[in-house]
C-alpha positions in Angstrom: -60.3 -210.3 -55.9 -58.5 -207.8 -58.1 -55.2 -209.6 -57.5 -56.8 -213.0 -58.4 -58.3 -211.5 -61.5 -54.8 -210.2 -62.6 -52.7 -213.2 -61.7 -54.8 -216.4 -61.9 -55.4 -218.6 -64.9 -58.4 -220.3 -63.2 -60.6 -219.3 -60.3 -62.7 -221.7 -58.2 -65.4 -220.5 -55.7 -65.9 -223.0 -52.9 -69.2 -223.1 -50.9 -69.8 -225.4 -48.0 -66.8 -227.6 -49.0 -68.0 -227.9 -52.6 -66.7 -226.2 -55.7 -69.6 -224.0 -56.8 -67.9 -222.6 -59.9 -64.6 -222.9 -61.7 -63.3 -221.2 -64.9 -60.9 -218.5 -66.1 -61.6 -215.0 -64.8 -62.5 -213.8 -68.3 -65.0 -216.6 -68.9 -66.6 -216.1 -65.5 -67.0 -212.4 -66.2 -68.4 -213.0 -69.7 -70.8 -215.6 -68.5 -72.1 -213.6 -65.6 -71.9 -210.0 -66.9 -74.6 -208.1 -68.6 -74.3 -207.6 -72.4 -74.8 -203.9 -72.1 -73.0 -200.7 -73.0 -73.5 -197.7 -70.6 -73.1 -194.3 -72.2 -72.9 -190.9 -70.4 -73.4 -188.0 -72.7 -74.3 -184.3 -72.6 -77.3 -182.6 -74.1 -79.2 -179.4 -73.4 -80.4 -180.8 -70.0 -76.9 -181.6 -68.9 -75.2 -185.0 -68.2 -77.4 -188.0 -69.2 -77.0 -191.7 -69.1 -78.3 -194.4 -71.5 -77.9 -198.2 -71.8 -77.8 -200.2 -75.0 -77.6 -203.9 -75.7 -74.3 -205.1 -77.2 -76.3 -207.3 -79.5 -77.0 -205.3 -82.7 -75.3 -202.2 -81.2 -74.0 -201.1 -84.6 -77.5 -201.0 -86.0 -79.1 -199.2 -83.0 -80.2 -195.8 -84.3 -80.2 -194.1 -80.9 -76.7 -195.3 -80.2 -75.5 -194.1 -83.7 -77.1 -190.7 -83.1 -75.1 -190.3 -79.9 -71.9 -191.3 -81.7 -72.6 -188.9 -84.5 -73.5 -186.1 -82.1 -70.1 -186.0 -80.5 -71.5 -185.5 -77.0 -70.3 -188.7 -75.4 -68.5 -188.3 -72.1 -67.9 -192.0 -71.2 -68.6 -195.4 -72.7 -68.4 -198.7 -70.7 -69.5 -202.3 -71.0 -71.3 -203.7 -67.9 -68.8 -206.4 -66.9 -69.3 -208.4 -63.8 -66.4 -208.3 -61.3 -65.1 -211.5 -59.6 -66.5 -210.1 -56.3 -69.9 -209.8 -57.9 -69.7 -213.4 -59.1 -68.4 -214.6 -55.7 -71.4 -213.1 -54.0 -73.8 -214.6 -56.6 -72.3 -218.1 -56.2 -71.7 -218.2 -52.4 -74.3 -215.8 -51.1 -71.6 -214.2 -48.9 -69.9 -210.8 -48.9 -66.1 -210.5 -49.0 -64.5 -209.0 -45.9 
């Protein structure tokens, strides 16, 4: 799926001879992904993890405190992979 994500302009998932879903890799991931940001940060207890909604992120006081505190280790959006979407649409695992 990684190769398809990198090379294809459009992806179609076929289930039982029917096209279950078709779109660009980017649109599929945006439509099926979670609108969340996962933050790993350090505090006096050690490495911690928090999640924040992308909607209104700039106004989220807890998120802004983490940014101002300078303790962030990693920051990632929760993007669906094409494999995740394939499993959702077809109900089958890739081999």
